[in-house]
Every structure is written in C-alpha cells, then in structure tokens.
One Martini backbone bead per residue (centre of mass of N, CA, C, O) as a GRO file, in nm:
protein
  219
    1MET     BB    1   2.571   2.095  -4.200
    2THR     BB    2   2.567   1.774  -4.211
    3PRO     BB    3   2.372   1.510  -4.286
    4ARG     BB    4   2.447   1.353  -4.033
    5ALA     BB    5   2.377   1.594  -3.833
    6GLU     BB    6   2.089   1.638  -3.926
    7GLY     BB    7   1.992   1.349  -3.848
    8ALA     BB    8   2.059   1.376  -3.553
    9ALA     BB    9   1.886   1.618  -3.484
   10SER     BB   10   1.607   1.510  -3.582
   11THR     BB   11   1.618   1.251  -3.367
   12ARG     BB   12   1.642   1.406  -3.125
   13GLY     BB   13   1.421   1.303  -2.866
   14ARG     BB   14   1.370   1.030  -2.967
   15GLY     BB   15   1.255   0.776  -2.817
   16ARG     BB   16   1.424   0.665  -2.565
   17ARG     BB   17   1.505   0.730  -2.250
   18PRO     BB   18   1.763   0.800  -2.084
   19GLY     BB   19   1.944   0.778  -1.824
   20GLY     BB   20   1.852   0.993  -1.532
   21VAL     BB   21   1.728   1.238  -1.341
   22ASP     BB   22   1.445   1.252  -1.518
   23THR     BB   23   1.366   0.952  -1.539
   24ARG     BB   24   1.239   0.900  -1.259
   25ALA     BB   25   1.023   1.114  -1.283
   26ALA     BB   26   0.885   1.003  -1.539
   27ILE     BB   27   0.797   0.741  -1.406
   28VAL     BB   28   0.624   0.851  -1.184
   29ASP     BB   29   0.427   1.005  -1.362
   30ALA     BB   30   0.328   0.753  -1.523
   31ALA     BB   31   0.237   0.589  -1.281
   32ARG     BB   32   0.022   0.789  -1.178
   33ARG     BB   33  -0.149   0.771  -1.434
   34SER     BB   34  -0.189   0.461  -1.446
   35PHE     BB   35  -0.320   0.414  -1.168
   36ALA     BB   36  -0.562   0.613  -1.229
   37THR     BB   37  -0.664   0.456  -1.487
   38HIS     BB   38  -0.628   0.133  -1.403
   39GLY     BB   39  -0.512   0.067  -1.150
   40TYR     BB   40  -0.320  -0.144  -0.975
   41ASP     BB   41  -0.364  -0.424  -1.101
   42LYS     BB   42  -0.343  -0.317  -1.427
   43ALA     BB   43  -0.084  -0.199  -1.377
   44SER     BB   44   0.221  -0.187  -1.552
   45LEU     BB   45   0.559  -0.166  -1.599
   46ARG     BB   46   0.562  -0.172  -1.904
   47GLY     BB   47   0.346   0.050  -1.939
   48ILE     BB   48   0.505   0.266  -1.786
   49ALA     BB   49   0.746   0.271  -1.968
   50ARG     BB   50   0.602   0.350  -2.221
   51GLU     BB   51   0.487   0.625  -2.109
   52ALA     BB   52   0.787   0.728  -2.035
   53GLY     BB   53   1.007   0.635  -2.254
   54VAL     BB   54   1.137   0.362  -2.147
   55ASP     BB   55   1.305   0.112  -2.040
   56PRO     BB   56   1.209  -0.143  -1.838
   57ALA     BB   57   1.479  -0.169  -1.691
   58LEU     BB   58   1.472   0.112  -1.552
   59VAL     BB   59   1.251   0.050  -1.353
   60HIS     BB   60   1.418  -0.167  -1.208
   61HIS     BB   61   1.647   0.016  -1.128
   62TYR     BB   62   1.475   0.223  -0.946
   63PHE     BB   63   1.258  -0.020  -0.874
   64ASP     BB   64   1.127  -0.274  -0.647
   65GLY     BB   65   0.872  -0.270  -0.796
   66LYS     BB   66   0.539  -0.182  -0.775
   67PRO     BB   67   0.517  -0.105  -0.472
   68ALA     BB   68   0.751   0.105  -0.481
   69LEU     BB   69   0.635   0.281  -0.696
   70PHE     BB   70   0.370   0.351  -0.558
   71ALA     BB   71   0.497   0.479  -0.303
   72GLU     BB   72   0.630   0.708  -0.462
   73THR     BB   73   0.357   0.841  -0.562
   74LEU     BB   74   0.288   0.892  -0.232
   75SER     BB   75   0.538   0.948  -0.053
   76MET     BB   76   0.651   0.707   0.073
   77PRO     BB   77   0.917   0.621   0.298
   78VAL     BB   78   0.858   0.314   0.219
   79ASP     BB   79   0.863  -0.012   0.149
   80PRO     BB   80   0.599  -0.220   0.199
   81SER     BB   81   0.727  -0.499   0.159
   82ARG     BB   82   0.924  -0.477   0.397
   83LEU     BB   83   0.713  -0.458   0.612
   84VAL     BB   84   0.575  -0.723   0.565
   85GLU     BB   85   0.821  -0.896   0.619
   86ARG     BB   86   0.857  -0.796   0.912
   87ILE     BB   87   0.585  -0.905   1.024
   88VAL     BB   88   0.589  -1.220   0.924
   89ALA     BB   89   0.874  -1.319   1.033
   90GLY     BB   90   0.770  -1.370   1.342
   91GLY     BB   91   0.502  -1.485   1.316
   92PRO     BB   92   0.208  -1.509   1.494
   93GLU     BB   93   0.346  -1.413   1.738
   94GLY     BB   94   0.279  -1.078   1.765
   95VAL     BB   95   0.142  -0.955   1.499
   96GLY     BB   96  -0.039  -0.722   1.615
   97ARG     BB   97   0.193  -0.549   1.715
   98ARG     BB   98   0.353  -0.527   1.445
   99VAL     BB   99   0.148  -0.374   1.295
  100ILE     BB  100   0.113  -0.124   1.477
  101GLU     BB  101   0.408  -0.045   1.506
  102THR     BB  102   0.469  -0.011   1.205
  103PHE     BB  103   0.261   0.210   1.145
  104LEU     BB  104   0.357   0.417   1.355
  105SER     BB  105   0.661   0.437   1.269
  106VAL     BB  106   0.573   0.570   0.986
  107TRP     BB  107   0.316   0.785   1.061
  108GLU     BB  108   0.363   0.956   1.328
  109PRO     BB  109   0.533   1.142   1.211
  110GLY     BB  110   0.464   1.463   1.106
  111GLU     BB  111   0.612   1.467   0.816
  112ARG     BB  112   0.424   1.214   0.718
  113ARG     BB  113   0.116   1.268   0.781
  114ASP     BB  114   0.009   1.437   0.543
  115ALA     BB  115   0.026   1.216   0.322
  116LEU     BB  116  -0.184   1.031   0.456
  117VAL     BB  117  -0.422   1.219   0.475
  118ALA     BB  118  -0.443   1.283   0.172
  119LEU     BB  119  -0.492   0.992   0.085
  120VAL     BB  120  -0.765   0.950   0.245
  121ARG     BB  121  -0.921   1.184   0.137
  122SER     BB  122  -0.907   1.104  -0.159
  123ALA     BB  123  -1.057   0.829  -0.121
  124MET     BB  124  -1.327   0.959  -0.007
  125THR     BB  125  -1.376   1.148  -0.298
  126SER     BB  126  -1.239   0.918  -0.493
  127GLU     BB  127  -1.280   0.638  -0.678
  128ASP     BB  128  -1.009   0.606  -0.801
  129ALA     BB  129  -0.842   0.629  -0.537
  130ALA     BB  130  -0.990   0.400  -0.396
  131ARG     BB  131  -0.917   0.173  -0.587
  132VAL     BB  132  -0.615   0.183  -0.567
  133LEU     BB  133  -0.593   0.150  -0.256
  134ARG     BB  134  -0.760  -0.111  -0.234
  135GLU     BB  135  -0.574  -0.290  -0.414
  136PHE     BB  136  -0.307  -0.247  -0.264
  137LEU     BB  137  -0.397  -0.337   0.025
  138GLY     BB  138  -0.501  -0.621  -0.061
  139ARG     BB  139  -0.227  -0.724  -0.208
  140GLU     BB  140   0.040  -0.586  -0.053
  141VAL     BB  141  -0.061  -0.602   0.253
  142PHE     BB  142  -0.310  -0.746   0.402
  143GLY     BB  143  -0.316  -0.991   0.221
  144ARG     BB  144  -0.023  -1.089   0.292
  145VAL     BB  145  -0.063  -1.109   0.600
  146ALA     BB  146  -0.308  -1.304   0.602
  147GLY     BB  147  -0.163  -1.527   0.412
  148ALA     BB  148   0.096  -1.626   0.600
  149PHE     BB  149  -0.086  -1.841   0.807
  150GLY     BB  150  -0.324  -2.024   0.665
  151SER     BB  151  -0.581  -1.895   0.664
  152PRO     BB  152  -0.885  -1.832   0.602
  153ASP     BB  153  -1.031  -1.570   0.460
  154VAL     BB  154  -0.823  -1.351   0.355
  155GLN     BB  155  -0.987  -1.114   0.255
  156LEU     BB  156  -1.141  -1.061   0.507
  157ARG     BB  157  -0.909  -1.032   0.709
  158GLY     BB  158  -0.768  -0.804   0.565
  159GLY     BB  159  -1.006  -0.611   0.580
  160LEU     BB  160  -1.032  -0.596   0.890
  161VAL     BB  161  -0.749  -0.468   0.923
  162ALA     BB  162  -0.789  -0.230   0.752
  163SER     BB  163  -1.024  -0.105   0.919
  164GLN     BB  164  -0.846  -0.044   1.165
  165ILE     BB  165  -0.632   0.135   1.027
  166VAL     BB  166  -0.811   0.341   0.874
  167GLY     BB  167  -0.974   0.419   1.124
  168LEU     BB  168  -0.730   0.536   1.281
  169VAL     BB  169  -0.653   0.751   1.081
  170VAL     BB  170  -0.923   0.909   1.089
  171MET     BB  171  -0.940   0.956   1.408
  172ARG     BB  172  -0.640   1.067   1.462
  173TYR     BB  173  -0.577   1.259   1.189
  174VAL     BB  174  -0.855   1.383   1.070
  175LEU     BB  175  -1.072   1.417   1.322
  176ARG     BB  176  -0.953   1.413   1.607
  177MET     BB  177  -1.037   1.216   1.823
  178PRO     BB  178  -1.098   1.198   2.134
  179GLY     BB  179  -0.838   0.996   2.277
  180ILE     BB  180  -0.709   0.903   2.015
  181ALA     BB  181  -0.531   1.166   1.954
  182GLU     BB  182  -0.378   1.134   2.258
  183ALA     BB  183  -0.277   0.874   2.242
  184SER     BB  184  -0.041   0.658   2.271
  185PRO     BB  185   0.130   0.427   2.100
  186GLU     BB  186   0.127   0.215   2.336
  187GLU     BB  187  -0.174   0.208   2.375
  188LEU     BB  188  -0.261   0.129   2.091
  189VAL     BB  189  -0.117  -0.135   2.091
  190GLU     BB  190  -0.256  -0.273   2.334
  191ARG     BB  191  -0.553  -0.243   2.215
  192LEU     BB  192  -0.517  -0.344   1.901
  193ALA     BB  193  -0.360  -0.609   1.878
  194PRO     BB  194  -0.582  -0.825   1.954
  195VAL     BB  195  -0.771  -0.752   1.720
  196ILE     BB  196  -0.571  -0.821   1.486
  197GLU     BB  197  -0.513  -1.113   1.576
  198HIS     BB  198  -0.801  -1.216   1.547
  199HIS     BB  199  -0.842  -1.157   1.246
  200LEU     BB  200  -0.594  -1.347   1.156
  201LEU     BB  201  -0.625  -1.623   1.370
  202ALA     BB  202  -0.907  -1.690   1.419
  203PRO     BB  203  -1.149  -1.884   1.394
  204ALA     BB  204  -1.395  -1.937   1.191
  205PRO     BB  205  -1.703  -1.888   1.181
  206ALA     BB  206  -2.013  -2.063   1.230
  207VAL     BB  207  -2.316  -2.133   1.096
  208VAL     BB  208  -2.618  -2.239   1.288
  209ALA     BB  209  -2.796  -1.973   1.251
  210GLU     BB  210  -2.969  -1.717   1.201
  211GLY     BB  211  -2.759  -1.488   1.355
  212VAL     BB  212  -2.568  -1.733   1.449
  213TYR     BB  213  -2.244  -1.787   1.624
  214THR     BB  214  -1.944  -1.954   1.609
  215THR     BB  215  -1.585  -2.073   1.670
  216GLY     BB  216  -1.695  -2.339   1.547
  217PRO     BB  217  -1.825  -2.607   1.437
  218ALA     BB  218  -2.110  -2.726   1.331
  219GLU     BB  219  -2.337  -2.970   1.476
   0.00000   0.00000   0.00000
C-alpha cells in the first residue's frame, strides 16, 4: 500500500458523514438524544448536526426545520407545522372544528394511535419527556394556533386548548373512558369545537372581585 493510500485509509471514517441512507437515521438518533438532553426549546439544528457528525446543510436537506425533525423522532405521520398552517389559514370562523377535525384525522387511524399513546404515557411518567412535549406543544402547535388571531393571553389560551386535546387523548385512547371511547369523530367535533373556539377567541375575563369574573372589562 502506498503512503497516499495508507493516509486515505487512516482517515477514512473520520470527519463529517457524507449524505446517504444511514445519514438520515443518524440525524434522527442525534435529534432524539438532543431533545431528551436539552429539551425542545434549547436543542438546535446545528447542535444536532454536530452530534450526528454531518454538515448542518444535510439536516435541512432531509428535514423542513426543527418541528419536522421532532415529529420524525416521535414517528409522527405528518409535519405539525403544515397542520397548524391548515388550521389557521381558514381564519377565526370554524377554527374549533378545524382543530378537532385535524387532530382526529391524524391520530384516529389505529396504525397511528399506538405512537400517540406511547408518547402521552411517556410524558406522564418522565419529566424529561414531559418537558420536551410541553415545549413543543406550546411553541409549535397550540401556541401558534392561539397567537394567529391576535387575542391576548396566548400562552394561557394555547394551554387551555392543549388541555382539551391531551385530555381527549388520555380519556379516549389511554383510559378508554366509556362514552368518550365509543363516540364517533363527528360527535366529538360537534361537542368539542365550541369549547376550543371559546378558548381561542372569547374575550379575556376581567377580575371584578376576588373569585368573581366577567367576560368584559371591569366597571
């Protein structure tokens, strides 16, 4: 073997990983570790690329931003950013229906439901998993939906919507609560859409006395 060949052999395998079949999997594995260690908010695509040993451009080549990469680590079937865009694109009218219809269209099929149940159960038993899910839902999903219509108290409104959706997941898919578990998707939409819409669009209550609230400004 010539010195040049020996040098090439000695350096092979070091440095950044070229693009290829295993590169995408390496990025997903690195992302899963990074989200678990740093949380969703503090994990960065550049840091994930460094962890995976790839050029940051490859992360953008395979994934359309951090939400899409996070969705891949959870085996989510769709990019959540696209779902949020679809929900808010129709404006405030009917937004409650779109939230519930979109959620059910993604997670109601049985082949997708197991991943959702595993995710929720993990968040209920692990603080690290709960933090990642909490930050993701707050920033990329319900926070964006709540902030799309210019209402105040975006964090609270998004959290209230999240409480309805996560509660539905627990009662329908995890605990299999009678009534909720057997309800048709259409019935769930009819019953929950007004609640979601109220959380997103209703005027913020004003405190007029301790423990007493109104839906308008205090006089």
